[in-house]
C-alpha positions in Angstrom: -22.7 -16.5 21.2 -23.3 -12.8 22.0 -23.5 -10.2 19.3 -23.8 -6.5 20.0 -25.7 -4.4 17.4 -25.4 -0.7 16.7 -27.3 -0.1 13.5 -30.6 1.7 13.0 -31.0 2.9 16.6 -32.2 0.9 19.6 -35.8 0.9 18.2 -34.5 -1.4 15.4 -33.3 -4.1 17.8 -36.5 -6.2 17.9 -36.3 -6.5 14.1 -32.6 -7.5 14.2 -33.4 -10.1 16.9 -36.2 -11.6 14.7 -33.9 -11.6 11.7 -31.1 -13.3 13.5 -33.4 -15.8 15.2 -34.3 -17.1 11.7 -30.7 -16.8 10.3 -28.8 -18.4 13.3 -30.7 -19.0 16.5 -27.4 -19.6 18.4 -26.8 -15.9 18.4 -27.8 -13.8 21.3 -28.5 -10.2 20.1 -28.1 -7.3 22.5 -28.1 -3.6 22.0 -24.8 -1.8 21.8 -25.3 0.1 25.1 -26.9 -2.6 27.1 -25.4 -2.1 30.6 -25.8 -5.7 31.6 -23.3 -7.0 28.9 -19.9 -8.0 30.2 -17.2 -7.1 27.7 -15.6 -10.6 27.8 -18.9 -12.1 26.6 -19.0 -10.2 23.3 -17.9 -12.3 20.3 -19.4 -10.3 17.4 -20.3 -6.7 16.7 -22.6 -5.5 14.0 -22.0 -1.8 13.7 -22.1 1.3 11.4 -20.3 4.0 13.3 -18.9 2.8 16.6 -17.4 5.4 18.9 -13.6 5.3 18.9 -12.0 2.7 21.2 -15.2 0.8 21.9 -14.5 -2.2 19.8 -11.1 -2.6 21.3 -12.7 -2.9 24.8 -14.0 -6.4 23.9 -11.2 -8.9 24.6 -12.9 -11.9 22.9 -14.2 -10.1 19.8 -13.8 -12.4 16.9 -15.6 -10.6 14.0 -16.7 -7.1 13.1 -19.7 -6.9 10.7 -20.2 -3.6 9.0 -24.0 -3.1 8.7 -23.8 -1.8 5.1 -21.6 -1.8 2.0 -19.3 0.9 3.4 -17.1 0.6 6.5 -15.6 4.1 6.7 -17.4 4.7 10.0 -15.6 1.7 11.4 -12.2 2.4 9.9 -12.3 5.9 11.4 -11.6 4.4 14.8 -7.9 4.9 15.5 -8.1 2.2 18.2 -9.6 -0.5 15.9 -8.4 -3.9 17.3 -5.8 -5.3 15.0 -6.3 -8.9 13.7 -10.1 -8.8 14.1 -11.5 -9.3 10.6 -14.2 -6.9 9.2 -16.9 -8.1 6.8 -19.0 -5.7 4.8 -22.7 -6.6 4.5 -22.8 -5.9 0.8 -25.3 -8.6 -0.1 -26.2 -9.7 -3.6 -29.5 -8.0 -3.1 -27.7 -4.8 -2.3 -26.1 -4.8 -5.8 -29.5 -5.2 -7.4 -30.9 -2.4 -5.3 -28.0 -0.1 -6.2 -28.5 -0.9 -9.9 -32.2 0.0 -9.6 -31.4 3.2 -7.8 -28.7 4.3 -10.3 -31.0 3.5 -13.2 -33.7 5.6 -11.6 -31.3 8.4 -10.8 -29.9 8.5 -14.3 -33.3 8.4 -15.9 -34.4 11.2 -13.6 -31.6 13.4 -14.8 -32.2 12.3 -18.4 -35.9 13.2 -18.3 -35.7 16.3 -16.0 -37.6 14.8 -13.0 -36.5 17.5 -10.6 -37.7 20.2 -13.0 -41.1 18.4 -13.2 -41.3 18.3 -9.4 -40.5 22.0 -9.0 -43.1 22.8 -11.6 -45.7 20.6 -9.9 -45.1 22.3 -6.6 -45.6 25.7 -8.3 -48.6 24.5 -10.2 -46.8 25.4 -13.4 -47.4 23.5 -16.7 -44.1 23.8 -18.6 -43.3 21.6 -21.7 -39.6 20.9 -22.3 -37.8 18.4 -24.3 -35.0 16.2 -22.8 -31.6 16.7 -24.2 -30.9 13.1 -25.0 -32.5 9.7 -25.4 -30.7 6.9 -23.7 -28.7 5.6 -26.8 -27.3 9.2 -27.2 -26.4 9.6 -23.6 -22.9 8.6 -22.3 -23.0 7.5 -18.7 -19.8 7.0 -16.8 -19.6 5.0 -13.5 -16.8 5.8 -11.2 -16.1 2.6 -9.3 -16.7 -0.9 -10.9 -16.9 -3.1 -7.8 -19.8 -5.3 -7.0 -22.2 -2.4 -6.8 -20.8 -0.4 -9.7 -20.5 -3.4 -12.0 -24.1 -4.3 -11.5 -25.3 -0.7 -12.0 -23.2 -0.3 -15.2 -24.6 -3.5 -16.7 -28.2 -2.5 -15.9 -27.6 0.9 -17.5 -26.3 -0.7 -20.6 -29.3 -2.9 -20.8 -31.5 0.3 -20.9 -29.6 1.4 -24.0 -27.2 3.9 -22.5 -23.6 4.2 -23.8 -21.9 3.1 -20.6 -18.3 3.3 -19.5 -16.7 2.6 -16.1 -13.5 3.7 -14.4 -11.7 1.7 -11.7 -8.2 1.1 -10.4 -7.9 -2.1 -12.5 -9.5 -3.0 -15.8 -12.8 -4.8 -15.7 -14.6 -6.8 -18.4 -18.4 -6.2 -18.3 -20.4 -6.8 -21.4 -21.6 -3.6 -23.0 -19.4 -1.4 -20.7 -16.2 0.3 -21.9 -13.5 0.0 -19.3 -11.1 2.8 -18.3 -8.5 2.0 -15.6 -5.9 3.9 -13.6 -5.0 7.5 -13.1 -3.9 7.9 -16.7 -7.3 7.1 -18.1 -9.5 9.1 -15.7 -9.5 12.3 -17.8 -10.5 10.6 -21.1 -13.2 8.8 -19.1 -14.6 12.1 -17.7 -14.4 13.8 -21.2 -16.8 11.2 -22.7 -19.3 11.3 -19.8 -22.6 13.1 -20.0 -23.9 11.7 -16.7 -21.4 10.8 -14.0 -22.3 8.2 -11.3 -20.0 8.0 -8.3 -19.9 4.6 -6.5 -16.3 4.8 -5.2 -15.4 3.6 -1.8 -14.4 6.1 0.9 -10.6 6.3 0.9 -8.1 9.1 1.3 -7.7 9.2 -2.4 -11.5 9.6 -3.1 -12.3 12.2 -0.5 -13.3 15.5 -2.1 -13.0 14.1 -5.6 -16.3 15.5 -6.7 -15.2 19.1 -6.9 -14.6 21.9 -9.3 -11.4 20.4 -10.9 -13.2 17.2 -11.8 -16.4 19.0 -13.0 -14.2 21.1 -15.4 -13.2 17.9 -17.1 -16.8 16.8 -17.8 -18.8 18.0 -20.9 -20.7 21.3 -20.3 -24.1 20.5 -18.7 -23.2 17.0 -17.4 -25.3 15.4 -14.7 -24.1 14.0 -11.4 -25.3 11.1 -9.3 -23.5 10.4 -6.0 -24.4 7.2 -4.2 -20.9 6.7 -2.9 -20.0 8.7 0.3 -20.7 12.2 1.4 -17.0 12.9 2.0 -16.4 12.5 -1.7 -18.4 15.6 -2.7 -17.6 19.2 -2.1 -21.1 20.5 -1.8 -20.2 24.2 -2.4 -18.5 23.2 -5.7 -21.6 21.2 -6.7 -23.9 24.2 -6.1 -21.5 26.5 -8.0 -21.3 24.2 -10.9 -25.1 23.8 -11.0 -25.7 27.6 -10.8 -23.1 28.2 -13.6 -24.5 25.5 -15.9 -21.3 23.4 -15.7 -23.6 20.7 -14.2 -27.2 20.5 -15.3 -28.5 18.5 -12.3 -27.5 16.3 -9.4 -29.0 13.3 -7.6 -27.4 13.0 -4.1 -27.9 10.1 -1.8 -25.1 10.9 0.6 -23.9 13.9 2.6 -21.2 14.7 5.0 -23.8 15.4 7.7 -26.6 12.8 7.9 -29.5 13.0 8.4 -29.4 16.1 6.3 -30.5 18.9 8.6 -33.6 21.1 8.0 -32.7 24.3 6.1 -29.7 22.7 4.3 -29.6 24.3 0.8 -29.8 20.9 -0.9 -33.4 20.5 0.1 -34.5 23.5 -1.9 -32.1 23.8 -4.8 -34.0 23.5 -8.0 -31.5 21.2 -9.7 -30.8 18.8 -6.8 -32.8 15.7 -6.0 -32.1 14.5 -2.5 -32.6 10.9 -1.3 -31.8 9.7 2.3 -28.8 7.4 1.9 -31.1 4.6 0.8 -29.6 3.6 -2.6 -28.5 0.0 -1.8 -29.5 -0.9 1.8 -30.9 -4.4 1.9 -33.6 -5.4 4.4 -32.4 -6.5 7.9 -33.4 -10.1 7.2 -31.2 -10.3 4.1 -28.3 -8.7 5.9 -28.7 -11.0 8.9 -28.6 -14.1 6.7 -25.4 -12.8 5.1 -23.9 -12.0 8.5 -24.8 -15.5 9.8 -23.1 -17.1 6.8 -20.0 -15.0 7.4 -20.0 -16.1 11.1 -20.2 -19.8 10.1 -17.3 -19.3 7.6 -15.3 -17.6 10.4 -16.0 -20.6 12.7 -14.8 -23.0 10.1 -11.7 -21.0 9.3 -12.8 -20.4 5.7 -12.3 -17.3 3.6 -14.7 -14.5 4.6 -17.1 -12.9 2.1 -16.6 -9.2 1.5 -13.7 -9.1 3.9 -12.4 -5.5 4.2 -8.8 -4.6 3.7 -8.2 -1.7 6.1 -5.2 -0.6 4.2 -7.3 0.0 1.1 -10.3 1.3 3.0 -12.8 -1.2 1.7 
């Protein structure tokens, strides 16, 4: 069974091959642009951002595997073959890693980590006191799916006052639940540090912008580990410079990798990470993909199946 891989660049192919050799040795792993592959041979595709129309060129394609938790790069294809299921490789380990990242990011904002880093680079010894301790700080998580739910629970365990907002109400111990459009504004009003873990959909694009920031308490912090299309970067900078936001930790950007000279690199209130918040190792993702393929072969429900109409 032949699988094409387009994730991590061609240099990552040997690692993918080794991972799938252990997860399901029946699979033959080939690079996305291997000229020797005949289109009718392709049964599976593991991809992040396939060029439009490419997936539709494989007549026997049975399953599309998104190489991460998000599938916006796949759903952007206007020629996406209808009827071919899409599975997101959001592994259980990814939820743990996202929780770790969010806790680190929120603590970094709480303690002023970016300010420490700027001072260290300047050789400046400056004492300052954090505004809150965790039990006094209200964290709000936008998006309470698998990743957001885990992150919210881990933040609550650290002592933060945690709430989450989602389309439907969720029950997570220690986390106050807000749901639906009518409860978004009250959720924002009680949030000192906002964490965005929303999926990429038409409704969420550009949501992190000036109108939303105006509904947060003055001096709120921002963590975005969702998608770059959800943030209006110019509005983030304006809010930081005006004091409407006190700091931001950004893991995602509209252009990735973030180019040299981009203002995010040097802004004194922005901490940049390279879209690494929840990405599981290739071996873990290969095991998850192999389990999904076996479920597909048996005609069983697929784990993390994407609904293209919802965008995730």
